[in-house]
N, C-alpha and C positions, 0 to 999 in steps of 0.2 A: 504494500500500500504506500503510495507516494505521498509525501507531505504536500499539503496545499500551500501555494504561495500567496501571502496576503495581498489584497489589492492595494495599490497606492492611493493614499488619501491626498487629494489636492490641498495644498496649503497656500493661501494667498501671499503674495509678496509683501513683506513688511518694509516700512520705510527705514532707511539707514539711520535717520535721526528724527526724533519726534519733534514736531513743530510746537511753537508756543501755544497755539490755539487748537492743537489736535487732541482728540479724545485719547486718554491713556489706556482705555479699555479696548475699544474697537479700532483705534488708530485712524479713524476717519478724519481727514484734514479739515481744519477751520470749522469745527463744530462746537467749540466751547467759548467762542469769543465773547458772547453776551451772557454766558451762564454764570449763575451765582455759585459760590463755594458750597460743597455738599457736607464738608466736615470742618471742625475748628481749625485744622491746619491749612485750609485754603485750597484743598484739591477740588478740581472741577471735573464733571463728567457730562457727556453729551445727553441730550434729551431722550435718546433711544435706550441708552444703557442705565440711566439713573433709576427708572422704575424696577428694572430687574435686580439691581444692587440693593435697593431699599426693601425689597420683598423677601430677602433671604434672612431667616431668623437664626442668629448665631449668638449663643451665650447671653440671652436676655434682651436681644435687640439686633438691629442691623449694624453693620460696620463698614467703614470706608475700606475698599480693597487695596488702597495704596499704603495707608498707615495704621489700619485697624482701629481708628478712633470711632467711638459710637456715633451713629447718625440716626435720625428718626426712622422707626420701623413702620412701613406702609404695606400691609399685606396685599398681594396681587393674587386674586382668586384663580385666574386661569391665564396661561400664556401658551398659545399654540394649541388650544384644546385640551390641555392637561394641567393638573395642579402643579404649581411651581414650588410653593412653600406653604406650610400650614399657617393659618391665621391665628397665631397664638398671642395672647395678651402679654404685655410686659410682666416680668416677675414682680411680685409684691415685695417691697423693701420693708423689712422688719426693723422698727426702731427699738433697739434693746433698752435705750434710756427710758422711753415711755413705758415699756413693759416692766422695768424695775420700779418705776414710780408707782404704777398701779399695784404692784406687789407690796411695796412699802405702805401704801395707803390701806391696803387690805389688812396687813399685819397690825398697823396702828389702830384700825377700827376693832380688830379682834382683841387686842390687848387694852382697849379702852374700858377699864373695869367699871367706872361710874356709868358710862353709857349702857354697858351690858346689864348692870343692875337695874337701871331704869327700864330697859326693854323687857327684862324678865318680870318686873312688877306689872307692866302693861299686859304681858302675856298671861300671867296668872289671873288678872282681873278679867280679861277677855274670856278665859276658860270658865271662870266662875259665873259670868253673865251668860254663857251659852252662845256667844258669837262665833266660837270656834269649837270643833269637836272635843268631847270630854277626854278622848285618848290622845289629844294633840300633845306634842312635845316642843319645848322651846327651841327655836332654830338659830339663836344667836343674834348678834347685832348686825343687821344688814337690811337692805331695802329691795331685795330681789322679789319679783312678782311671780305668783303661781297663775296658771291659765284660768283658774276660777275667779281671779280678781283679788285674792288675798295677797298681801305684800308684807315682807319683813318677817324676821324671826319672832317678833311679838305676836304675830298671827299664826304661828306654827308652821311657817314655810321653811323647809329644810332642803339641803343638797343631798339628793338620794339617787341611787342607781336604779334604773328602770329595766324593763325586760330585754331591751336590745343592748344592754351593757353601757348605755350612755347615762351620764349623770345630769340631772335637771333639778331645778328648784320646784318642789311640790309640797303641798300641805298634806296632812294625814288623809283627808277624805279623797283627794284626787289621786294620791298614791294607791289607796285601796281600790279605787275604781279602775285604774289602769292595770293593776296587778291582780285582778279577780278576787278582791277581798282580802288579800294578804296584808298583814300588819307591817308597817315600816320598821326596819331594823334599828337597833339602838346605835348611837355614835360609836366610833372605834374606841377601844379601851385605852389606846395610847394618848388620846386627846383628852387629858384630865379636865381642863376647864369646860370643854363641851359636855363631857359626861356629867359633871356637876350641874351644869345648866339644864341639860335634858332631864335629869333626875329631880329637878326642882330644888336642889340644894342651894341655900342662899349663897350668893357670890360674895 
């Protein structure tokens, strides 16, 4: 069996020297004279090449092919009857400073003993008056809302694990309804302040 000889692929003649106003991608002469820079480094691309370059999603967005500087990502749905690049949204940038600030605020609220005492007194009063179920347990000092409309630990709203293993804020009644009458579990044993609060021990 004789080896097949690959067919020659015609390659267009490239200019020996790129002109000042020639496109650096397709080498078409005098096509970027009136074009604006596509990247912060001042590189310019002709009108035919720029849509193709900006529709390629690489590492969170499009990039200049000459210096790899980030450029605006503009998805191009179809080129030549076939998809060129997936129209992916830019990656969400996580601000770790804001995340830490939210965590600090949550810890400060949890350790705010006077506020927890006040919320616990309101909870006990609500339970005595019958505005929340008699088997409700104190949910701590927060203002998260249950789908039924109750909000805050003073109305028995707690952070509980549901059937699909996701954790949501639910009151005792809504939890029992979603879990076919099952009683909500007690707080974890390692969380001593929460255990004391849920067991109605004075804080």
